[in-house]
All heavy atoms as TSV, in Angstrom:
chain	resi	resn	atom	element	x	y	z
A	1	MET	N	N	148.894	32.732	72.241
A	1	MET	CA	C	149.882	33.536	71.577
A	1	MET	C	C	150.963	33.901	72.586
A	1	MET	O	O	150.690	34.200	73.728
A	1	MET	CB	C	149.227	34.817	71.034
A	1	MET	CG	C	150.244	35.743	70.466
A	1	MET	SD	S	149.734	37.392	69.889
A	1	MET	CE	C	148.037	37.396	69.666
A	2	THR	N	N	152.169	33.867	72.156
A	2	THR	CA	C	153.300	34.248	72.998
A	2	THR	C	C	154.044	35.393	72.325
A	2	THR	O	O	154.334	35.338	71.138
A	2	THR	CB	C	154.258	33.060	73.181
A	2	THR	OG1	O	153.532	31.960	73.733
A	2	THR	CG2	C	155.395	33.415	74.097
A	3	LEU	N	N	154.321	36.401	73.115
A	3	LEU	CA	C	155.071	37.551	72.622
A	3	LEU	C	C	156.320	37.737	73.447
A	3	LEU	O	O	156.300	37.563	74.658
A	3	LEU	CB	C	154.247	38.839	72.717
A	3	LEU	CG	C	152.985	38.940	71.889
A	3	LEU	CD1	C	152.229	40.206	72.238
A	3	LEU	CD2	C	153.328	38.942	70.419
A	4	GLN	N	N	157.387	38.090	72.807
A	4	GLN	CA	C	158.619	38.428	73.503
A	4	GLN	C	C	158.609	39.949	73.680
A	4	GLN	O	O	158.689	40.687	72.711
A	4	GLN	CB	C	159.841	37.989	72.692
A	4	GLN	CG	C	161.153	38.180	73.405
A	4	GLN	CD	C	161.270	37.297	74.643
A	4	GLN	OE1	O	160.726	36.209	74.699
A	4	GLN	NE2	N	161.989	37.769	75.622
A	5	LEU	N	N	158.475	40.391	74.929
A	5	LEU	CA	C	158.425	41.817	75.219
A	5	LEU	C	C	159.801	42.357	75.564
A	5	LEU	O	O	160.617	41.635	76.162
A	5	LEU	CB	C	157.484	42.079	76.402
A	5	LEU	CG	C	156.021	41.723	76.202
A	5	LEU	CD1	C	155.267	41.863	77.516
A	5	LEU	CD2	C	155.402	42.585	75.133
A	6	PRO	N	N	160.046	43.609	75.252
A	6	PRO	CA	C	161.288	44.229	75.703
A	6	PRO	C	C	161.316	44.213	77.235
A	6	PRO	O	O	160.260	44.213	77.883
A	6	PRO	CB	C	161.204	45.660	75.183
A	6	PRO	CG	C	160.188	45.620	74.096
A	6	PRO	CD	C	159.238	44.514	74.442
A	7	SER	N	N	162.471	44.212	77.809
A	7	SER	CA	C	162.601	44.104	79.262
A	7	SER	C	C	161.974	45.280	80.006
A	7	SER	O	O	161.646	45.159	81.182
A	7	SER	CB	C	164.072	43.953	79.661
A	7	SER	OG	O	164.802	45.105	79.239
A	8	ASN	N	N	161.784	46.407	79.326
A	8	ASN	CA	C	161.204	47.571	80.008
A	8	ASN	C	C	159.680	47.601	79.940
A	8	ASN	O	O	159.059	48.555	80.402
A	8	ASN	CB	C	161.783	48.872	79.429
A	8	ASN	CG	C	161.438	49.081	77.968
A	8	ASN	OD1	O	161.207	48.119	77.237
A	8	ASN	ND2	N	161.401	50.313	77.538
A	9	ILE	N	N	159.041	46.554	79.370
A	9	ILE	CA	C	157.586	46.473	79.303
A	9	ILE	C	C	157.146	45.187	79.988
A	9	ILE	O	O	157.504	44.088	79.571
A	9	ILE	CB	C	157.082	46.492	77.852
A	9	ILE	CG1	C	157.483	47.786	77.162
A	9	ILE	CG2	C	155.556	46.324	77.814
A	9	ILE	CD1	C	157.129	47.849	75.700
A	10	SER	N	N	156.367	45.341	81.058
A	10	SER	CA	C	155.890	44.158	81.789
A	10	SER	C	C	154.705	43.543	81.064
A	10	SER	O	O	154.036	44.193	80.256
A	10	SER	CB	C	155.482	44.558	83.203
A	10	SER	OG	O	154.290	45.334	83.176
A	11	GLY	N	N	154.423	42.305	81.371
A	11	GLY	CA	C	153.255	41.639	80.798
A	11	GLY	C	C	151.967	42.355	81.184
A	11	GLY	O	O	151.050	42.498	80.370
A	12	GLN	N	N	151.908	42.826	82.433
A	12	GLN	CA	C	150.722	43.561	82.898
A	12	GLN	C	C	150.515	44.832	82.080
A	12	GLN	O	O	149.397	45.154	81.682
A	12	GLN	CB	C	150.871	43.902	84.385
A	12	GLN	CG	C	149.662	44.612	84.975
A	12	GLN	CD	C	148.457	43.695	85.081
A	12	GLN	OE1	O	148.570	42.596	85.584
A	12	GLN	NE2	N	147.317	44.139	84.610
A	13	GLU	N	N	151.584	45.576	81.827
A	13	GLU	CA	C	151.480	46.805	81.042
A	13	GLU	C	C	151.038	46.499	79.614
A	13	GLU	O	O	150.178	47.190	79.063
A	13	GLU	CB	C	152.821	47.547	81.018
A	13	GLU	CG	C	152.766	48.842	80.238
A	13	GLU	CD	C	154.107	49.556	80.155
A	13	GLU	OE1	O	155.149	48.977	80.549
A	13	GLU	OE2	O	154.114	50.705	79.690
A	14	ALA	N	N	151.588	45.452	79.024
A	14	ALA	CA	C	151.231	45.077	77.656
A	14	ALA	C	C	149.763	44.677	77.582
A	14	ALA	O	O	149.052	45.072	76.648
A	14	ALA	CB	C	152.133	43.940	77.168
A	15	ARG	N	N	149.286	43.900	78.562
A	15	ARG	CA	C	147.875	43.504	78.581
A	15	ARG	C	C	146.971	44.725	78.713
A	15	ARG	O	O	145.951	44.845	78.036
A	15	ARG	CB	C	147.595	42.523	79.718
A	15	ARG	CG	C	148.028	41.111	79.415
A	15	ARG	CD	C	147.541	40.115	80.462
A	15	ARG	NE	N	148.033	40.421	81.786
A	15	ARG	CZ	C	149.219	40.068	82.263
A	15	ARG	NH1	N	150.058	39.392	81.491
A	15	ARG	NH2	N	149.583	40.385	83.488
A	16	PHE	N	N	147.367	45.671	79.597
A	16	PHE	CA	C	146.563	46.880	79.767
A	16	PHE	C	C	146.518	47.681	78.475
A	16	PHE	O	O	145.441	48.124	78.055
A	16	PHE	CB	C	147.085	47.768	80.909
A	16	PHE	CG	C	146.433	49.115	80.895
A	16	PHE	CD1	C	145.121	49.269	81.303
A	16	PHE	CD2	C	147.106	50.227	80.426
A	16	PHE	CE1	C	144.491	50.505	81.235
A	16	PHE	CE2	C	146.490	51.468	80.361
A	16	PHE	CZ	C	145.178	51.611	80.775
A	17	LEU	N	N	147.665	47.899	77.851
A	17	LEU	CA	C	147.706	48.718	76.636
A	17	LEU	C	C	146.897	48.089	75.506
A	17	LEU	O	O	146.182	48.791	74.771
A	17	LEU	CB	C	149.155	48.967	76.207
A	17	LEU	CG	C	149.966	49.856	77.161
A	17	LEU	CD1	C	151.433	49.854	76.764
A	17	LEU	CD2	C	149.400	51.259	77.196
A	18	LEU	N	N	146.980	46.782	75.360
A	18	LEU	CA	C	146.192	46.088	74.341
A	18	LEU	C	C	144.703	46.231	74.648
A	18	LEU	O	O	143.913	46.602	73.777
A	18	LEU	CB	C	146.588	44.618	74.271
A	18	LEU	CG	C	145.726	43.751	73.340
A	18	LEU	CD1	C	145.815	44.230	71.892
A	18	LEU	CD2	C	146.136	42.289	73.466
A	19	ALA	N	N	144.324	45.965	75.877
A	19	ALA	CA	C	142.909	46.057	76.265
A	19	ALA	C	C	142.391	47.476	76.121
A	19	ALA	O	O	141.273	47.698	75.635
A	19	ALA	CB	C	142.742	45.578	77.714
A	20	ALA	N	N	143.198	48.461	76.518
A	20	ALA	CA	C	142.787	49.859	76.422
A	20	ALA	C	C	142.553	50.274	74.975
A	20	ALA	O	O	141.563	50.934	74.654
A	20	ALA	CB	C	143.834	50.759	77.070
A	21	LYS	N	N	143.442	49.865	74.091
A	21	LYS	CA	C	143.280	50.214	72.681
A	21	LYS	C	C	142.059	49.537	72.073
A	21	LYS	O	O	141.291	50.159	71.337
A	21	LYS	CB	C	144.559	49.854	71.886
A	21	LYS	CG	C	144.543	50.380	70.494
A	21	LYS	CD	C	144.461	51.899	70.503
A	21	LYS	CE	C	144.485	52.501	69.130
A	21	LYS	NZ	N	144.420	53.958	69.160
A	22	LEU	N	N	141.870	48.264	72.390
A	22	LEU	CA	C	140.702	47.559	71.874
A	22	LEU	C	C	139.403	48.161	72.402
A	22	LEU	O	O	138.403	48.228	71.685
A	22	LEU	CB	C	140.790	46.065	72.198
A	22	LEU	CG	C	141.878	45.301	71.432
A	22	LEU	CD1	C	142.011	43.882	71.986
A	22	LEU	CD2	C	141.587	45.281	69.947
A	23	TYR	N	N	139.413	48.637	73.641
A	23	TYR	CA	C	138.247	49.332	74.191
A	23	TYR	C	C	138.053	50.666	73.474
A	23	TYR	O	O	136.935	51.010	73.074
A	23	TYR	CB	C	138.408	49.554	75.699
A	23	TYR	CG	C	137.342	50.471	76.235
A	23	TYR	CD1	C	136.038	50.015	76.392
A	23	TYR	CD2	C	137.614	51.795	76.536
A	23	TYR	CE1	C	135.036	50.854	76.834
A	23	TYR	CE2	C	136.624	52.647	76.984
A	23	TYR	CZ	C	135.331	52.165	77.131
A	23	TYR	OH	O	134.341	53.016	77.561
A	24	GLU	N	N	139.143	51.403	73.299
A	24	GLU	CA	C	139.080	52.733	72.689
A	24	GLU	C	C	138.483	52.678	71.271
A	24	GLU	O	O	137.724	53.569	70.889
A	24	GLU	CB	C	140.470	53.349	72.658
A	24	GLU	CG	C	140.518	54.762	72.143
A	24	GLU	CD	C	141.914	55.352	72.183
A	24	GLU	OE1	O	142.902	54.599	72.015
A	24	GLU	OE2	O	142.021	56.564	72.375
A	25	VAL	N	N	138.821	51.658	70.515
A	25	VAL	CA	C	138.328	51.558	69.138
A	25	VAL	C	C	136.987	50.810	69.058
A	25	VAL	O	O	136.472	50.581	67.975
A	25	VAL	CB	C	139.370	50.920	68.175
A	25	VAL	CG1	C	140.630	51.762	68.137
A	25	VAL	CG2	C	139.661	49.478	68.539
A	26	GLY	N	N	136.450	50.428	70.208
A	26	GLY	CA	C	135.115	49.828	70.233
A	26	GLY	C	C	135.055	48.344	69.977
A	26	GLY	O	O	133.979	47.789	69.732
A	27	ARG	N	N	136.178	47.667	70.050
A	27	ARG	CA	C	136.192	46.221	69.800
A	27	ARG	C	C	135.880	45.403	71.047
A	27	ARG	O	O	135.480	44.251	70.944
A	27	ARG	CB	C	137.548	45.795	69.240
A	27	ARG	CG	C	137.911	46.428	67.898
A	27	ARG	CD	C	137.010	45.986	66.748
A	27	ARG	NE	N	136.966	44.560	66.561
A	27	ARG	CZ	C	137.722	43.867	65.730
A	27	ARG	NH1	N	138.602	44.496	64.973
A	27	ARG	NH2	N	137.593	42.567	65.639
A	28	LEU	N	N	136.092	45.989	72.237
A	28	LEU	CA	C	135.785	45.319	73.494
A	28	LEU	C	C	134.927	46.221	74.360
A	28	LEU	O	O	135.069	47.455	74.317
A	28	LEU	CB	C	137.065	44.995	74.281
A	28	LEU	CG	C	138.029	43.965	73.715
A	28	LEU	CD1	C	139.227	43.813	74.650
A	28	LEU	CD2	C	137.358	42.616	73.519
A	29	SER	N	N	134.065	45.635	75.155
A	29	SER	CA	C	133.318	46.398	76.151
A	29	SER	C	C	134.273	46.724	77.307
A	29	SER	O	O	135.374	46.155	77.404
A	29	SER	CB	C	132.145	45.573	76.678
A	29	SER	OG	O	132.626	44.494	77.477
A	30	ILE	N	N	133.846	47.597	78.187
A	30	ILE	CA	C	134.691	47.948	79.338
A	30	ILE	C	C	134.956	46.711	80.194
A	30	ILE	O	O	136.061	46.510	80.685
A	30	ILE	CB	C	134.067	49.099	80.146
A	30	ILE	CG1	C	135.086	49.696	81.118
A	30	ILE	CG2	C	132.852	48.684	80.917
A	30	ILE	CD1	C	135.798	50.869	80.601
A	31	GLY	N	N	133.943	45.859	80.357
A	31	GLY	CA	C	134.119	44.639	81.150
A	31	GLY	C	C	135.076	43.656	80.500
A	31	GLY	O	O	135.914	43.054	81.170
A	32	GLN	N	N	134.948	43.490	79.193
A	32	GLN	CA	C	135.851	42.579	78.472
A	32	GLN	C	C	137.279	43.090	78.532
A	32	GLN	O	O	138.215	42.314	78.731
A	32	GLN	CB	C	135.411	42.456	77.009
A	32	GLN	CG	C	134.111	41.723	76.817
A	32	GLN	CD	C	133.598	41.867	75.395
A	32	GLN	OE1	O	133.709	42.928	74.778
A	32	GLN	NE2	N	133.021	40.796	74.872
A	33	ALA	N	N	137.451	44.392	78.366
A	33	ALA	CA	C	138.792	44.974	78.392
A	33	ALA	C	C	139.404	44.856	79.782
A	33	ALA	O	O	140.597	44.544	79.908
A	33	ALA	CB	C	138.750	46.437	77.943
A	34	ALA	N	N	138.603	45.082	80.811
A	34	ALA	CA	C	139.122	44.944	82.176
A	34	ALA	C	C	139.551	43.503	82.429
A	34	ALA	O	O	140.613	43.254	83.008
A	34	ALA	CB	C	138.047	45.375	83.182
A	35	GLU	N	N	138.747	42.563	81.966
A	35	GLU	CA	C	139.093	41.144	82.128
A	35	GLU	C	C	140.382	40.803	81.396
A	35	GLU	O	O	141.254	40.123	81.941
A	35	GLU	CB	C	137.939	40.284	81.623
A	35	GLU	CG	C	138.115	38.828	81.898
A	35	GLU	CD	C	136.925	37.998	81.457
A	35	GLU	OE1	O	135.786	38.491	81.501
A	35	GLU	OE2	O	137.152	36.840	81.045
A	36	LEU	N	N	140.512	41.265	80.153
A	36	LEU	CA	C	141.728	41.000	79.378
A	36	LEU	C	C	142.958	41.584	80.069
A	36	LEU	O	O	144.019	40.954	80.104
A	36	LEU	CB	C	141.589	41.595	77.973
A	36	LEU	CG	C	142.827	41.499	77.078
A	36	LEU	CD1	C	143.200	40.042	76.799
A	36	LEU	CD2	C	142.580	42.240	75.757
A	37	SER	N	N	142.812	42.759	80.650
A	37	SER	CA	C	143.947	43.422	81.297
A	37	SER	C	C	144.267	42.827	82.668
A	37	SER	O	O	145.290	43.153	83.265
A	37	SER	CB	C	143.672	44.921	81.442
A	37	SER	OG	O	142.648	45.151	82.391
A	38	GLU	N	N	143.346	41.981	83.166
A	38	GLU	CA	C	143.480	41.361	84.484
A	38	GLU	C	C	143.418	42.383	85.615
A	38	GLU	O	O	144.031	42.220	86.665
A	38	GLU	CB	C	144.736	40.495	84.573
A	38	GLU	CG	C	144.720	39.346	83.591
A	38	GLU	CD	C	145.929	38.442	83.676
A	38	GLU	OE1	O	146.875	38.720	84.464
A	38	GLU	OE2	O	145.964	37.452	82.927
A	39	TYR	N	N	142.656	43.474	85.383
A	39	TYR	CA	C	142.359	44.453	86.422
A	39	TYR	C	C	140.865	44.398	86.703
A	39	TYR	O	O	140.080	44.007	85.842
A	39	TYR	CB	C	142.701	45.884	85.956
A	39	TYR	CG	C	144.158	46.226	85.966
A	39	TYR	CD1	C	144.847	46.457	84.784
A	39	TYR	CD2	C	144.867	46.346	87.161
A	39	TYR	CE1	C	146.196	46.801	84.792
A	39	TYR	CE2	C	146.211	46.678	87.179
A	39	TYR	CZ	C	146.867	46.906	85.988
A	39	TYR	OH	O	148.195	47.231	86.001
A	40	SER	N	N	140.479	44.847	87.899
A	40	SER	CA	C	139.057	44.989	88.182
A	40	SER	C	C	138.515	46.117	87.310
A	40	SER	O	O	139.266	46.959	86.817
A	40	SER	CB	C	138.832	45.325	89.664
A	40	SER	OG	O	139.337	46.632	89.936
A	41	LYS	N	N	137.211	46.129	87.116
A	41	LYS	CA	C	136.613	47.169	86.286
A	41	LYS	C	C	136.900	48.567	86.841
A	41	LYS	O	O	137.303	49.448	86.084
A	41	LYS	CB	C	135.111	46.936	86.137
A	41	LYS	CG	C	134.555	47.551	84.873
A	41	LYS	CD	C	133.045	47.389	84.721
A	41	LYS	CE	C	132.629	45.971	84.567
A	41	LYS	NZ	N	131.179	45.854	84.261
A	42	PRO	N	N	136.725	48.814	88.163
A	42	PRO	CA	C	137.037	50.160	88.669
A	42	PRO	C	C	138.505	50.558	88.459
A	42	PRO	O	O	138.801	51.702	88.108
A	42	PRO	CB	C	136.698	50.085	90.158
A	42	PRO	CG	C	135.730	48.960	90.270
A	42	PRO	CD	C	136.110	47.981	89.190
A	43	THR	N	N	139.420	49.622	88.651
A	43	THR	CA	C	140.844	49.918	88.458
A	43	THR	C	C	141.128	50.194	86.993
A	43	THR	O	O	141.869	51.125	86.653
A	43	THR	CB	C	141.719	48.768	88.977
A	43	THR	OG1	O	141.467	48.594	90.372
A	43	THR	CG2	C	143.197	49.029	88.744
A	44	PHE	N	N	140.536	49.401	86.102
A	44	PHE	CA	C	140.731	49.610	84.664
A	44	PHE	C	C	140.230	50.990	84.250
A	44	PHE	O	O	140.907	51.706	83.515
A	44	PHE	CB	C	140.019	48.503	83.874
A	44	PHE	CG	C	140.254	48.579	82.398
A	44	PHE	CD1	C	141.479	48.232	81.861
A	44	PHE	CD2	C	139.255	49.009	81.536
A	44	PHE	CE1	C	141.722	48.310	80.486
A	44	PHE	CE2	C	139.476	49.084	80.167
A	44	PHE	CZ	C	140.712	48.730	79.644
A	45	ILE	N	N	139.067	51.385	84.751
A	45	ILE	CA	C	138.511	52.700	84.431
A	45	ILE	C	C	139.452	53.803	84.932
A	45	ILE	O	O	139.698	54.788	84.222
A	45	ILE	CB	C	137.093	52.852	85.023
A	45	ILE	CG1	C	136.128	51.936	84.255
A	45	ILE	CG2	C	136.627	54.296	85.006
A	45	ILE	CD1	C	134.766	51.794	84.892
A	46	GLU	N	N	139.976	53.634	86.127
A	46	GLU	CA	C	140.918	54.631	86.672
A	46	GLU	C	C	142.170	54.721	85.796
A	46	GLU	O	O	142.649	55.821	85.492
A	46	GLU	CB	C	141.314	54.235	88.101
A	46	GLU	CG	C	142.270	55.190	88.745
A	46	GLU	CD	C	142.670	54.756	90.151
A	46	GLU	OE1	O	141.953	53.960	90.777
A	46	GLU	OE2	O	143.729	55.221	90.622
A	47	LEU	N	N	142.690	53.584	85.370
A	47	LEU	CA	C	143.884	53.580	84.530
A	47	LEU	C	C	143.610	54.187	83.150
A	47	LEU	O	O	144.482	54.846	82.581
A	47	LEU	CB	C	144.428	52.162	84.400
A	47	LEU	CG	C	145.031	51.584	85.676
A	47	LEU	CD1	C	145.330	50.092	85.503
A	47	LEU	CD2	C	146.267	52.342	86.098
A	48	LEU	N	N	142.414	53.961	82.615
A	48	LEU	CA	C	142.049	54.609	81.351
A	48	LEU	C	C	142.123	56.124	81.494
A	48	LEU	O	O	142.647	56.816	80.616
A	48	LEU	CB	C	140.640	54.206	80.916
A	48	LEU	CG	C	140.436	52.819	80.340
A	48	LEU	CD1	C	138.951	52.587	80.061
A	48	LEU	CD2	C	141.259	52.604	79.090
A	49	GLY	N	N	141.591	56.630	82.602
A	49	GLY	CA	C	141.627	58.071	82.847
A	49	GLY	C	C	143.051	58.584	82.913
A	49	GLY	O	O	143.371	59.627	82.319
A	50	LYS	N	N	143.908	57.862	83.604
A	50	LYS	CA	C	145.314	58.271	83.712
A	50	LYS	C	C	146.011	58.230	82.349
A	50	LYS	O	O	146.940	58.999	82.104
A	50	LYS	CB	C	146.059	57.381	84.706
A	50	LYS	CG	C	145.650	57.642	86.141
A	50	LYS	CD	C	146.394	56.744	87.100
A	50	LYS	CE	C	145.969	57.033	88.529
A	50	LYS	NZ	N	146.663	56.173	89.482
A	51	ALA	N	N	145.546	57.341	81.468
A	51	ALA	CA	C	146.137	57.218	80.124
A	51	ALA	C	C	145.505	58.201	79.142
A	51	ALA	O	O	145.900	58.257	77.976
A	51	ALA	CB	C	145.985	55.790	79.613
A	52	GLY	N	N	144.512	58.980	79.602
A	52	GLY	CA	C	143.866	59.954	78.727
A	52	GLY	C	C	142.874	59.348	77.763
A	52	GLY	O	O	142.542	59.962	76.739
A	53	ILE	N	N	142.380	58.158	78.059
A	53	ILE	CA	C	141.397	57.492	77.209
A	53	ILE	C	C	140.025	57.673	77.835
A	53	ILE	O	O	139.796	57.257	78.972
A	53	ILE	CB	C	141.726	55.987	77.058
A	53	ILE	CG1	C	143.106	55.821	76.409
A	53	ILE	CG2	C	140.652	55.263	76.258
A	53	ILE	CD1	C	143.624	54.405	76.415
A	54	PRO	N	N	139.093	58.314	77.121
A	54	PRO	CA	C	137.773	58.550	77.696
A	54	PRO	C	C	137.025	57.257	77.962
A	54	PRO	O	O	137.067	56.325	77.159
A	54	PRO	CB	C	137.043	59.404	76.646
A	54	PRO	CG	C	137.873	59.354	75.422
A	54	PRO	CD	C	139.219	58.824	75.771
A	55	VAL	N	N	136.336	57.226	79.098
A	55	VAL	CA	C	135.557	56.049	79.449
A	55	VAL	C	C	134.220	56.077	78.723
A	55	VAL	O	O	133.702	55.035	78.323
A	55	VAL	CB	C	135.343	55.985	80.979
A	55	VAL	CG1	C	134.445	54.832	81.359
A	55	VAL	CG2	C	136.690	55.870	81.675
A	56	PHE	N	N	133.678	57.261	78.515
A	56	PHE	CA	C	132.405	57.416	77.816
A	56	PHE	C	C	132.647	58.171	76.526
A	56	PHE	O	O	133.344	59.176	76.509
A	56	PHE	CB	C	131.407	58.190	78.675
A	56	PHE	CG	C	131.150	57.527	79.992
A	56	PHE	CD1	C	131.702	58.030	81.156
A	56	PHE	CD2	C	130.378	56.381	80.060
A	56	PHE	CE1	C	131.473	57.406	82.370
A	56	PHE	CE2	C	130.143	55.768	81.274
A	56	PHE	CZ	C	130.697	56.278	82.434
A	57	ASP	N	N	132.053	57.677	75.463
A	57	ASP	CA	C	132.167	58.338	74.174
A	57	ASP	C	C	130.907	59.186	73.983
A	57	ASP	O	O	129.908	58.719	73.455
A	57	ASP	CB	C	132.299	57.302	73.054
A	57	ASP	CG	C	132.549	57.940	71.705
A	57	ASP	OD1	O	132.967	59.099	71.656
A	57	ASP	OD2	O	132.326	57.248	70.697
A	58	TYR	N	N	130.954	60.404	74.473
A	58	TYR	CA	C	129.814	61.301	74.457
A	58	TYR	C	C	130.219	62.552	73.706
A	58	TYR	O	O	130.978	63.368	74.226
A	58	TYR	CB	C	129.422	61.625	75.898
A	58	TYR	CG	C	127.979	62.017	76.097
A	58	TYR	CD1	C	126.957	61.099	75.897
A	58	TYR	CD2	C	127.643	63.298	76.515
A	58	TYR	CE1	C	125.640	61.452	76.103
A	58	TYR	CE2	C	126.329	63.654	76.713
A	58	TYR	CZ	C	125.332	62.723	76.519
A	58	TYR	OH	O	124.029	63.076	76.727
A	59	PRO	N	N	129.736	62.731	72.480
A	59	PRO	CA	C	130.138	63.891	71.688
A	59	PRO	C	C	129.807	65.209	72.391
A	59	PRO	O	O	128.768	65.329	73.038
A	59	PRO	CB	C	129.320	63.757	70.402
A	59	PRO	CG	C	128.907	62.328	70.344
A	59	PRO	CD	C	128.807	61.867	71.770
A	60	PRO	N	N	130.685	66.220	72.282
A	60	PRO	CA	C	130.450	67.506	72.942
A	60	PRO	C	C	129.114	68.145	72.587
A	60	PRO	O	O	128.467	68.747	73.444
A	60	PRO	CB	C	131.611	68.379	72.456
A	60	PRO	CG	C	132.655	67.421	72.019
A	60	PRO	CD	C	131.935	66.189	71.569
A	61	GLU	N	N	128.669	67.985	71.320
A	61	GLU	CA	C	127.386	68.575	70.933
A	61	GLU	C	C	126.235	67.977	71.724
A	61	GLU	O	O	125.314	68.679	72.131
A	61	GLU	CB	C	127.045	68.374	69.468
A	61	GLU	CG	C	128.016	68.278	68.348
A	61	GLU	CD	C	129.147	67.315	68.398
A	61	GLU	OE1	O	128.979	66.112	68.116
A	61	GLU	OE2	O	130.251	67.790	68.661
A	62	ASP	N	N	126.286	66.664	71.957
A	62	ASP	CA	C	125.231	66.010	72.726
A	62	ASP	C	C	125.255	66.481	74.162
A	62	ASP	O	O	124.207	66.683	74.779
A	62	ASP	CB	C	125.383	64.487	72.667
A	62	ASP	CG	C	125.062	63.910	71.305
A	62	ASP	OD1	O	124.544	64.657	70.445
A	62	ASP	OD2	O	125.340	62.711	71.082
A	63	LEU	N	N	126.434	66.651	74.708
A	63	LEU	CA	C	126.549	67.138	76.079
A	63	LEU	C	C	125.969	68.539	76.203
A	63	LEU	O	O	125.248	68.846	77.135
A	63	LEU	CB	C	128.013	67.123	76.535
A	63	LEU	CG	C	128.282	67.556	77.965
A	63	LEU	CD1	C	127.512	66.702	78.959
A	63	LEU	CD2	C	129.766	67.502	78.256
A	64	GLU	N	N	126.266	69.408	75.231
A	64	GLU	CA	C	125.731	70.753	75.239
A	64	GLU	C	C	124.199	70.744	75.179
A	64	GLU	O	O	123.533	71.505	75.882
A	64	GLU	CB	C	126.290	71.561	74.067
A	64	GLU	CG	C	127.747	71.935	74.260
A	64	GLU	CD	C	128.363	72.621	73.036
A	64	GLU	OE1	O	127.592	73.017	72.119
A	64	GLU	OE2	O	129.583	72.757	73.020
A	65	LYS	N	N	123.634	69.863	74.351
A	65	LYS	CA	C	122.173	69.758	74.260
A	65	LYS	C	C	121.587	69.320	75.602
A	65	LYS	O	O	120.567	69.844	76.040
A	65	LYS	CB	C	121.788	68.747	73.173
A	65	LYS	CG	C	122.011	69.249	71.779
A	65	LYS	CD	C	121.656	68.160	70.773
A	65	LYS	CE	C	122.093	68.536	69.372
A	65	LYS	NZ	N	121.898	67.423	68.417
A	66	GLU	N	N	122.219	68.342	76.234
A	66	GLU	CA	C	121.744	67.869	77.519
A	66	GLU	C	C	121.809	68.959	78.590
A	66	GLU	O	O	120.909	69.082	79.415
A	66	GLU	CB	C	122.565	66.651	77.983
A	66	GLU	CG	C	122.387	65.416	77.153
A	66	GLU	CD	C	121.016	64.747	77.331
A	66	GLU	OE1	O	120.465	64.824	78.440
A	66	GLU	OE2	O	120.525	64.192	76.347
A	67	MET	N	N	122.873	69.745	78.562
A	67	MET	CA	C	123.048	70.818	79.557
A	67	MET	C	C	122.024	71.918	79.356
A	67	MET	O	O	121.660	72.616	80.296
A	67	MET	CB	C	124.457	71.380	79.472
A	67	MET	CG	C	125.551	70.383	79.781
A	67	MET	SD	S	125.518	69.786	81.456
A	67	MET	CE	C	126.102	71.215	82.328
A	68	ALA	N	N	121.528	72.095	78.126
A	68	ALA	CA	C	120.567	73.161	77.822
A	68	ALA	C	C	119.164	72.808	78.295
A	68	ALA	O	O	118.301	73.689	78.373
A	68	ALA	CB	C	120.568	73.459	76.326
A	69	LEU	N	N	118.904	71.550	78.583
A	69	LEU	CA	C	117.548	71.138	78.983
A	69	LEU	C	C	117.158	71.624	80.334
A	69	LEU	O	O	117.686	71.896	81.242
A	69	LEU	CB	C	117.419	69.614	78.919
A	69	LEU	CG	C	117.529	69.022	77.532
A	69	LEU	CD1	C	117.407	67.499	77.621
A	69	LEU	CD2	C	116.428	69.547	76.625
């Protein structure tokens, strides 16, 4: 697939945003998303954090239960 991107969006940024969204909605694993974005897994995880996308989907109620143990 070929996309024509606006000049203010790099191919790397577009790959990251696509991979991040697919990870966020559960369509890709963290490893698959990192590979798609062409970043290492640790770098991809760091960038997810900077983008405000949680790396772990852990509901607050479950966390509270775990903390109470």
